[in-house]
KOLSE-550662 format. One record per residue: x, y, z of N, C-alpha, C in turn; residue in three letters. Coordinates in steps of 0.02 Angstrom, whole numbers, padded with zeros to 5 digits, always signed. Layout:
<atoms>
XYZXYZXYZala...
</atoms>
This chain:
<atoms>
-00195-01038+00607-00242-00983+00598-00214-00919+00629met-00243-00862+00611-00213-00797+00627-00255-00759+00678thr-00221-00720+00720-00254-00675+00767-00259-00607+00734asn-00320-00584+00719-00331-00524+00679-00370-00473+00720ile-00350-00410+00716-00389-00356+00746-00419-00313+00691leu-00484-00299+00698-00519-00257+00649-00544-00195+00685ile-00518-00136+00667-00548-00075+00693-00612-00061+00654thr-00664-00040+00689-00728-00031+00655-00760-00097+00635gly-00743-00150+00672-00767-00217+00654-00840-00229+00667gly-00875-00181+00698-00947-00188+00708-00987-00150+00655ala-00954-00125+00603-00987-00085+00553-01017-00125+00495gly-01034-00089+00443-01068-00118+00385-01027-00174+00353tyr-00964-00162+00339-00920-00214+00312-00891-00256+00368val-00873-00225+00424-00840-00261+00477-00880-00318+00506gly-00946-00310+00510-00987-00363+00541-00985-00428+00501thr-01000-00427+00435-00995-00490+00398-00922-00513+00388pro-00875-00466+00385-00805-00485+00379-00783-00524+00441leu-00803-00500+00500-00787-00535+00562-00815-00606+00561thr-00878-00612+00541-00910-00678+00538-00873-00724+00490ala-00853-00698+00432-00817-00739+00383-00750-00764+00412arg-00713-00719+00443-00647-00738+00468-00653-00789+00525leu-00703-00780+00567-00714-00829+00620-00732-00897+00591leu-00772-00897+00537-00791-00961+00506-00732-00996+00473ser-00679-00958+00459-00618-00987+00429-00569-01010+00483arg-00587-01002+00546-00544-01026+00600-00499-00974+00631gly-00502-00911+00608-00461-00859+00637-00489-00836+00705his-00447-00804+00745-00469-00769+00805-00473-00695+00787ser-00526-00663+00809-00538-00594+00789-00551-00550+00851val-00515-00494+00853-00530-00442+00902-00563-00384+00864thr-00622-00366+00884-00656-00308+00856-00646-00249+00903val-00613-00197+00878-00602-00136+00917-00648-00083+00887tyr-00698-00062+00926-00751-00019+00899-00782+00020+00957asp-00806+00080+00943-00842+00117+00995-00916+00099+00997asn-00939+00059+00949-01008+00034+00947-01059+00090+00947phe-01039+00148+00921-01085+00205+00915-01145+00187+00872leu-01133+00148+00820-01186+00131+00772-01221+00065+00789tyr-01206+00037+00847-01238-00025+00867-01191-00084+00864gly-01217-00142+00882-01178-00204+00884-01221-00261+00859asp-01206-00285+00799-01242-00342+00770-01197-00403+00763asp-01143-00405+00801-01096-00461+00797-01123-00520+00836leu-01124-00577+00804-01146-00639+00838-01091-00663+00885ala-01110-00688+00943-01061-00712+00992-01022-00771+00963ala-00959-00776+00982-00916-00830+00958-00858-00838+01008his-00835-00900+01018-00783-00910+01068-00715-00885+01046asp-00707-00869+00982-00644-00840+00958-00651-00766+00941arg-00706-00736+00964-00717-00664+00953-00708-00627+01019leu-00665-00576+01017-00656-00532+01075-00678-00462+01053arg-00722-00432+01091-00746-00364+01076-00717-00315+01126lys-00684-00264+01100-00656-00212+01143-00690-00146+01125val-00726-00118+01173-00757-00053+01161-00706+00001+01173glu-00689+00037+01120-00638+00088+01126-00639+00136+01068gly-00608+00193+01078-00601+00245+01028-00533+00238+00996asp-00529+00241+00930-00463+00233+00898-00416+00290+00915ile-00441+00344+00943-00398+00399+00965-00367+00384+01034arg-00391+00333+01067-00364+00312+01132-00308+00262+01119asp-00249+00288+01103-00194+00245+01083-00173+00195+01137thr-00170+00215+01202-00152+00165+01252-00201+00106+01255pro-00266+00120+01249-00314+00065+01250-00307+00021+01188arg-00296+00053+01130-00285+00014+01070-00222-00028+01076leu-00170+00002+01104-00106-00034+01113-00117-00098+01154tyr-00156-00092+01207-00171-00151+01248-00210-00204+01208asp-00257-00180+01167-00298-00226+01127-00257-00263+01074ala-00199-00234+01055-00157-00264+01003-00112-00320+01029leu-00116-00336+01092-00075-00389+01120-00089-00455+01084trp-00038-00486+01057-00045-00551+01023-00074-00548+00953gly-00088-00488+00928-00118-00480+00861-00064-00484+00808val-00079-00523+00756-00031-00531+00701-00046-00486+00642glu-00111-00474+00629-00129-00433+00571-00187-00387+00590lys-00186-00327+00561-00237-00276+00574-00271-00258+00509val-00337-00252+00512-00376-00222+00457-00407-00159+00486ile-00387-00102+00459-00411-00038+00487-00468-00011+00444his-00529-00017+00471-00589+00007+00438-00618+00069+00470leu-00605+00080+00534-00639+00132+00573-00624+00201+00547ala-00676+00240+00537-00669+00311+00518-00738+00342+00517cys-00740+00408+00510-00803+00442+00492-00809+00429+00417ile-00860+00391+00397-00854+00354+00335-00889+00381+00273ser-00914+00442+00275-00937+00472+00212-00935+00547+00219asn-00940+00581+00163-00932+00654+00163-00984+00690+00206asp-01049+00674+00203-01097+00710+00245-01082+00702+00319pro-01063+00642+00340-01046+00630+00410-00984+00670+00429ser-00935+00669+00385-00872+00705+00398-00885+00779+00408phe-00929+00807+00367-00939+00879+00367-00980+00904+00427glu-01010+00859+00465-01046+00880+00525-01001+00917+00574leu-00940+00891+00581-00891+00921+00626-00822+00905+00599asp-00797+00949+00556-00735+00934+00520-00676+00928+00568glu-00675+00967+00621-00619+00963+00669-00619+00895+00704ala-00677+00873+00726-00683+00808+00757-00665+00753+00708leu-00691+00759+00647-00678+00708+00596-00604+00702+00581ser-00569+00758+00581-00496+00755+00569-00461+00714+00622arg-00482+00722+00685-00449+00685+00739-00458+00610+00730thr-00515+00590+00702-00531+00519+00694-00501+00491+00630ile-00506+00529+00575-00485+00504+00510-00412+00515+00494asn-00379+00561+00531-00309+00573+00515-00263+00579+00576phe-00280+00622+00623-00233+00636+00677-00212+00574+00717asp-00259+00528+00728-00242+00468+00768-00212+00412+00727cys-00207+00422+00661-00186+00366+00618-00113+00347+00630phe-00069+00395+00631+00002+00377+00640+00015+00347+00709glu-00014+00375+00763-00005+00341+00828-00031+00268+00827pro-00086+00256+00791-00112+00189+00786-00064+00142+00749met-00036+00167+00694+00012+00128+00656+00074+00113+00698val+00097+00163+00733+00157+00154+00776+00143+00104+00831glu+00082+00106+00860+00064+00058+00912+00065-00013+00885ala+00036-00022+00825+00035-00088+00794+00105-00113+00780ala+00147-00069+00755+00216-00088+00738+00255-00107+00801lys+00247-00067+00854+00281-00081+00917+00258-00147+00948thr+00194-00162+00940+00166-00223+00967+00187-00286+00929arg+00218-00277+00872+00240-00334+00833+00190-00359+00782gly+00141-00317+00764+00094-00335+00711+00134-00344+00646val+00120-00398+00610+00158-00412+00548+00130-00377+00487arg+00063-00371+00483+00033-00342+00423-00022-00294+00443arg-00022-00235+00412-00072-00183+00425-00106-00167+00359phe-00171-00182+00355-00210-00170+00294-00254-00109+00306ile-00246-00060+00263-00281+00003+00271-00334+00012+00217tyr-00395+00025+00238-00450+00038+00192-00452+00113+00176ala-00423+00132+00120-00427+00200+00095-00493+00205+00057ser-00494+00239+00000-00556+00248-00038-00541+00266-00110ser-00582+00243-00155-00574+00263-00225-00593+00336-00236ser-00624+00367-00185-00642+00437-00191-00581+00483-00194ser-00522+00456-00179-00460+00497-00184-00447+00520-00255val-00480+00489-00304-00469+00508-00374-00510+00568-00395tyr-00562+00585-00357-00602+00645-00371-00639+00641-00437gly-00619+00683-00484-00649+00684-00551-00595+00667-00601val-00610+00621-00647-00562+00604-00698-00598+00581-00761ser-00575+00606-00819-00602+00585-00883-00564+00526-00912asp-00514+00503-00876-00474+00446-00901-00519+00385-00910ala-00509+00348-00964-00551+00289-00975-00542+00236-00921pro-00482+00233-00892-00468+00186-00838-00422+00220-00788asp-00446+00227-00727-00406+00258-00674-00370+00202-00636val-00304+00198-00646-00263+00148-00611-00234+00178-00548thr-00199+00137-00510-00170+00159-00447-00117+00213-00456glu-00090+00220-00516-00039+00272-00530-00070+00339-00549asp-00135+00341-00555-00168+00403-00576-00158+00457-00523his-00148+00519-00542-00142+00573-00493-00204+00578-00449pro-00193+00591-00385-00249+00597-00339-00276+00668-00341leu-00342+00673-00339-00375+00739-00343-00433+00740-00294lys-00416+00742-00230-00468+00740-00179-00511+00803-00182ser-00577+00793-00182-00624+00848-00185-00651+00866-00117leu-00639+00824-00067-00665+00836+00000-00611+00821+00051thr-00620+00847+00111-00573+00831+00164-00573+00757+00181leu-00631+00725+00175-00634+00652+00187-00584+00616+00143tyr-00586+00628+00078-00542+00593+00032-00470+00618+00038ser-00461+00682+00055-00394+00709+00064-00358+00674+00122glu-00393+00664+00177-00362+00630+00234-00350+00556+00220phe-00394+00526+00180-00381+00457+00159-00314+00452+00123lys-00303+00498+00076-00240+00499+00039-00180+00513+00084ala-00188+00558+00131-00133+00574+00177-00115+00515+00221met-00165+00476+00242-00151+00417+00282-00112+00365+00242cys-00125+00360+00178-00086+00314+00135-00012+00331+00140glu+00004+00395+00137+00074+00416+00139+00105+00401+00208glu+00067+00412+00261+00091+00397+00328+00108+00323+00334val+00063+00281+00311+00072+00209+00317+00135+00186+00280leu+00145+00212+00221+00204+00193+00181+00269+00211+00218glu+00270+00266+00254+00330+00286+00290+00349+00236+00344arg+00301+00199+00369+00314+00153+00424+00326+00081+00400his+00322+00070+00336+00333+00002+00310+00405-00020+00323arg+00412-00083+00341+00478-00113+00349+00473-00187+00333ser+00529-00221+00336+00528-00293+00321+00485-00330+00372glu+00485-00307+00434+00447-00340+00486+00376-00314+00493ala+00361-00258+00459+00295-00226+00464+00269-00214+00393phe+00229-00262+00370+00203-00260+00302+00142-00215+00299glu+00139-00171+00250+00083-00125+00244+00050-00133+00176thr-00016-00132+00176-00055-00138+00114-00111-00087+00116val-00120-00051+00061-00175-00003+00056-00222-00025+00000thr-00287-00023+00014-00335-00035-00039-00379+00026-00047ile-00400+00037-00108-00445+00092-00125-00510+00061-00150arg-00556+00044-00104-00616+00010-00125-00664+00056-00162pro-00703+00025-00205-00760+00059-00235-00815+00066-00182ala-00870+00097-00200-00926+00103-00154-00958+00034-00144thr-00960+00013-00082-00984-00054-00067-01060-00054-00066val-01089-00111-00086-01162-00116-00089-01184-00186-00071cys-01247-00192-00054-01275-00258-00038-01295-00263+00035gly-01321-00321+00053-01348-00331+00121-01294-00348+00171tyr-01301-00319+00231-01259-00336+00288-01304-00340+00350ser-01288-00382+00398-01326-00382+00461-01324-00314+00496pro-01270-00276+00483-01266-00208+00508-01276-00163+00447his-01338-00149+00431-01356-00120+00367-01344-00045+00364met-01321-00022+00306-01318+00049+00291-01360+00062+00229arg-01401+00114+00234-01443+00135+00178-01424+00205+00154leu-01361+00223+00164-01336+00288+00142-01281+00281+00090asp-01280+00225+00055-01233+00211+00001-01272+00203-00064leu-01244+00225-00120-01283+00238-00180-01329+00180-00201ser-01303+00120-00211-01345+00065-00233-01398+00049-00181val-01379+00050-00118-01425+00034-00064-01480+00087-00057asn-01461+00151-00066-01510+00205-00063-01563+00196-00117ile-01540+00187-00179-01586+00184-00235-01632+00123-00230leu-01604+00067-00207-01645+00007-00199-01697+00016-00144thr-01676+00045-00088-01723+00057-00033-01781+00101-00056asn-01766+00154-00092-01819+00199-00114-01865+00166-00165his-01837+00124-00208-01879+00088-00256-01926+00041-00220ala-01900+00007-00168-01941-00042-00132-01994-00007-00090val-01973+00045-00055-02016+00073-00003-02052+00138-00021asn-02035+00168-00079-02069+00229-00100-02096+00226-00171gln-02079+00173-00207-02097+00169-00278-02071+00228-00318asn-02018+00257-00293-01991+00317-00325-01916+00322-00310arg-01877+00332-00362-01805+00340-00355-01787+00411-00376ile-01752+00446-00332-01727+00513-00349-01653+00508-00365thr-01635+00530-00424-01565+00528-00446-01537+00599-00445val-01482+00608-00410-01450+00673-00407-01394+00676-00459phe-01406+00714-00511-01360+00715-00568-01377+00656-00613gly-01335+00605-00608-01349+00544-00646-01293+00524-00693gly-01259+00573-00721-01206+00557-00769-01141+00536-00736ala-01133+00551-00672-01071+00534-00638-01059+00459-00640gln-00997+00441-00656-00979+00370-00656-00949+00352-00589arg-00970+00296-00562-00945+00274-00498-00928+00199-00501arg-00874+00179-00468-00859+00108-00462-00899+00078-00404pro-00920+00017-00410-00960-00016-00358-00930-00084-00342asn-00944-00109-00282-00916-00172-00260-00965-00206-00213leu-00984-00268-00229-01028-00307-00187-00993-00321-00121his-01029-00317-00065-00999-00324+00000-00964-00392+00009ile-00991-00444-00021-00958-00509-00015-00891-00510-00053glu-00887-00473-00108-00823-00467-00143-00773-00426-00102asp-00798-00376-00066-00754-00337-00022-00723-00383+00030met-00764-00427+00059-00740-00473+00109-00690-00523+00078ile-00706-00547+00018-00659-00592-00017-00591-00558-00026asp-00591-00494-00043-00529-00458-00054-00488-00454+00010ala-00520-00441+00066-00483-00439+00129-00452-00507+00145tyr-00489-00560+00132-00460-00626+00144-00398-00637+00101glu-00401-00617+00038-00344-00625-00006-00284-00585+00020val-00296-00524+00042-00242-00481+00066-00213-00506+00132leu-00253-00537+00173-00227-00566+00235-00178-00623+00222leu-00191-00662+00169-00152-00722+00156-00097-00712+00105asp-00095-00655+00071-00050-00646+00014+00024-00646+00035ala+00066-00665-00012+00139-00666-00004+00163-00595+00012asp+00199-00586+00067+00223-00519+00084+00269-00488+00031pro+00303-00529-00007+00347-00504-00060+00307-00470-00115gln+00243-00488-00119+00200-00459-00171+00162-00398-00145ile+00135-00404-00084+00087-00353-00062+00116-00298-00019val+00172-00310+00015+00196-00259+00061+00215-00195+00023ser+00184-00140+00043+00194-00076+00010+00149-00064-00049gly+00107-00112-00065+00064-00106-00125+00001-00067-00110ala-00025-00037-00164-00090-00004-00163-00133-00036-00217ile-00194-00055-00199-00237-00089-00247-00306-00056-00250tyr-00328-00041-00311-00399-00027-00322-00437-00092-00313asn-00496-00088-00284-00540-00147-00279-00610-00125-00299val-00629-00142-00359-00695-00123-00384-00720-00175-00434gly-00783-00172-00448-00813-00219-00497-00841-00180-00555ala-00902-00155-00549-00935-00121-00604-00931-00046-00597glu-00908-00013-00650-00911+00059-00654-00976+00078-00690asn-01020+00111-00655-01085+00128-00684-01103+00200-00669met-01141+00230-00713-01168+00296-00698-01223+00289-00645ser-01236+00342-00609-01289+00341-00559-01356+00326-00592ile-01366+00352-00652-01428+00339-00689-01435+00265-00705ser-01380+00233-00725-01382+00162-00742-01396+00120-00680ala-01369+00140-00623-01383+00105-00560-01458+00110-00544ile-01486+00170-00554-01557+00180-00541-01600+00136-00586ala-01582+00131-00649-01621+00089-00696-01615+00016-00675glu-01556-00006-00654-01547-00075-00631-01590-00088-00570thr-01589-00042-00522-01629-00050-00462-01703-00054-00479ala-01726-00008-00522-01797-00008-00540-01817-00074-00572arg-01777-00100-00618-01794-00161-00653-01797-00221-00606ser-01747-00228-00562-01744-00287-00519-01797-00283-00463ile-01808-00223-00436-01860-00216-00385-01928-00229-00415val-01940-00206-00475-02005-00220-00508-02015-00294-00518ala-01962-00330-00532-01967-00403-00541-01978-00438-00474glu-01943-00413-00421-01949-00445-00356-02015-00429-00320ala-02041-00369-00335-02104-00347-00303-02153-00326-00357phe-02180-00374-00396-02224-00355-00451-02287-00319-00429pro-02305-00328-00365-02365-00296-00340-02357-00220-00335glu-02296-00195-00340-02284-00124-00332-02304-00083-00393lys-02306-00115-00450-02323-00078-00511-02265-00034-00534gly-02282+00022-00564-02231+00067-00594-02188+00100-00540glu-02123+00100-00551-02075+00135-00507-02047+00194-00545ile-02056+00253-00517-02037+00315-00551-01964+00333-00537glu-01930+00360-00587-01863+00388-00578-01866+00463-00591ile-01845+00503-00542-01844+00576-00547-01772+00599-00543val-01751+00641-00589-01682+00665-00591-01680+00739-00571thr-01634+00755-00525-01626+00824-00502-01552+00843-00505thr-01536+00907-00505-01466+00929-00508-01429+00911-00444pro-01362+00911-00448-01320+00897-00390-01255+00937-00395thr-01225+00949-00337-01158+00978-00337-01104+00926-00321asn-01125+00863-00317-01077+00808-00307-01051+00786-00375asp-00992+00809-00392-00965+00799-00459-00918+00740-00464leu-00907+00702-00410-00859+00646-00413-00878+00599-00470arg-00830+00586-00513-00843+00542-00570-00776+00513-00593ser-00772+00447-00597-00710+00415-00618-00725+00342-00634tyr-00684+00313-00676-00691+00244-00698-00630+00206-00674his-00639+00168-00621-00582+00136-00588-00563+00070-00621val-00499+00061-00631-00472-00001-00658-00443-00042-00601asn-00466-00104-00594-00443-00148-00539-00403-00207-00565ser-00370-00199-00622-00331-00254-00650-00270-00272-00608asp-00241-00223-00573-00179-00235-00536-00186-00291-00485lys-00240-00290-00446-00248-00341-00394-00262-00409-00426ile-00291-00409-00485-00302-00473-00520-00235-00501-00544phe-00195-00460-00575-00131-00485-00601-00083-00504-00545his-00085-00468-00489-00039-00482-00434-00062-00540-00391ala-00127-00543-00378-00152-00591-00328-00208-00637-00353leu-00228-00627-00415-00280-00670-00443-00350-00653-00419gly-00358-00595-00386-00425-00578-00361-00465-00540-00413phe-00525-00564-00424-00573-00530-00467-00642-00538-00437arg-00680-00483-00431-00748-00488-00402-00791-00537-00441pro-00835-00571-00406-00879-00621-00436-00951-00597-00442lys-00966-00540-00412-01035-00517-00409-01040-00446-00435arg-01101-00424-00449-01110-00357-00476-01165-00319-00440gly-01180-00260-00466-01232-00218-00438-01300-00254-00438val-01315-00288-00492-01379-00324-00496-01385-00375-00440ala-01329-00410-00424-01331-00459-00369-01344-00424-00303asp-01313-00365-00293-01324-00328-00231-01397-00308-00224ala-01427-00284-00279-01497-00264-00277-01542-00324-00262val-01527-00381-00293-01567-00441-00279-01561-00462-00206arg-01500-00459-00179-01491-00477-00108-01530-00430-00063asp-01529-00365-00079-01567-00317-00039-01642-00330-00044leu-01665-00346-00104-01737-00362-00112-01756-00422-00069cys-01713-00473-00069-01727-00532-00028-01729-00514+00046ala-01683-00470+00067-01681-00450+00137-01743-00409+00156ala-01764-00365+00111-01825-00327+00124-01885-00374+00129phe-01889-00421+00083-01945-00468+00082-01946-00511+00145arg-01887-00527+00172-01882-00569+00232-01890-00529+00297ala-01898-00463+00291-01907-00422+00350-01842-00409+00389gly-01786-00415+00354-01721-00406+00387-01699-00333+00392leu-01736-00289+00357-01719-00217+00359-01783-00179+00378ile-01806-00186+00440-01870-00155+00459-01863-00079+00464pro-01919-00045+00453-01922+00028+00462-01868+00064+00422asp-01858+00041+00361-01802+00066+00321-01806+00140+00305ala-01867+00167+00301-01875+00237+00284-01877+00283+00345met-01880+00254+00405-01888+00296+00464-01834+00287+00517thr-01803+00229+00520-01755+00217+00574-01688+00249+00556asp-01663+00296+00598-01601+00330+00582-01539+00286+00585pro-01544+00227+00614-01484+00186+00623-01452+00164+00558lys-01490+00168+00503-01463+00148+00438-01423+00203+00404tyr-01420+00261+00435-01386+00319+00405-01335+00346+00454his-01272+00340+00437-01220+00362+00484-01228+00435+00504asn-01244+00478+00456-01249+00549+00473-01306+00562+00523val-01360+00525+00519-01416+00534+00566-01397+00511+00636lys-01358+00457+00640-01335+00434+00705-01289+00485+00737val-01244+00513+00697-01198+00564+00723-01234+00627+00745leu-01284+00648+00705-01323+00707+00724-01359+00696+00790lys-01388+00637+00799-01423+00622+00861-01374+00622+00920ala-01313+00598+00908-01262+00598+00960-01242+00669+00978arg-01236+00713+00928-01218+00782+00940-01272+00819+00981gln-01335+00799+00969-01390+00832+01003-01397+00813+01076ala-01363+00760+01097-01369+00737+01166-01332+00783+01215gln
</atoms>
């Protein structure tokens, strides 16, 4: 079994990813500042290190004995990033190369970097592959792309590097986020009987959180001759925002028949990101293909709402990264 360090391992994806890896017999170190809370279940092979990824000496110490790294930690969406762009740059870009160098010096064999499919910006191409020109529309996605280049520079035979460009993740997590498109629309359908769609025509790739975790497992175990230096799109369904809203309305109405009619309201937006991501490369190279879709994510969320696992969904700021950061700034 492998000793793995996950930066941001207490987050939306990191929390269930950590649980999955522990269940497979791996040892996991979660390196996180726990700003957004800690929903990690105790385990004898789990080590939690409270630290800032900009604190390279502390991270270097945490990397002792680590064989593989999954780097998730960042200011993770555009609204959060824009609260303080100078601060966000230090977290999303400036500390990245020192982190990679620390991992390499420590003898880490494989470094998996979570970039983003948002690096494609706007594209009319019927299928956006990994070779498509990058057109970052925000500093968040621009720094994601810049980190990809930094990582590639440090690749060597002894230091395997892998970059993934995930679609927007959706579905239930013990560390829940309700500021992601599918999750937002489902939450509003369940708790307001009303879905507001901003724009609607934009096409977005989506990925069920369990498929995201499956992909990380595949990348951890893959042949280095295949994956080192590779970049992979990881997405499932490319859907317009309007289509996601219709899916959410239909499934929520079925899960909560007592709610009656659920309204969809469409308003203008200046968020023009639109692209249709092709994820065939990771399938042909590694045999990975998502098993779940947006409808499954909505059903899982409905079950979680029904079970009381997402309390105070419309009022508790902990489900929205930007609200947590604003509260921190106000302190």
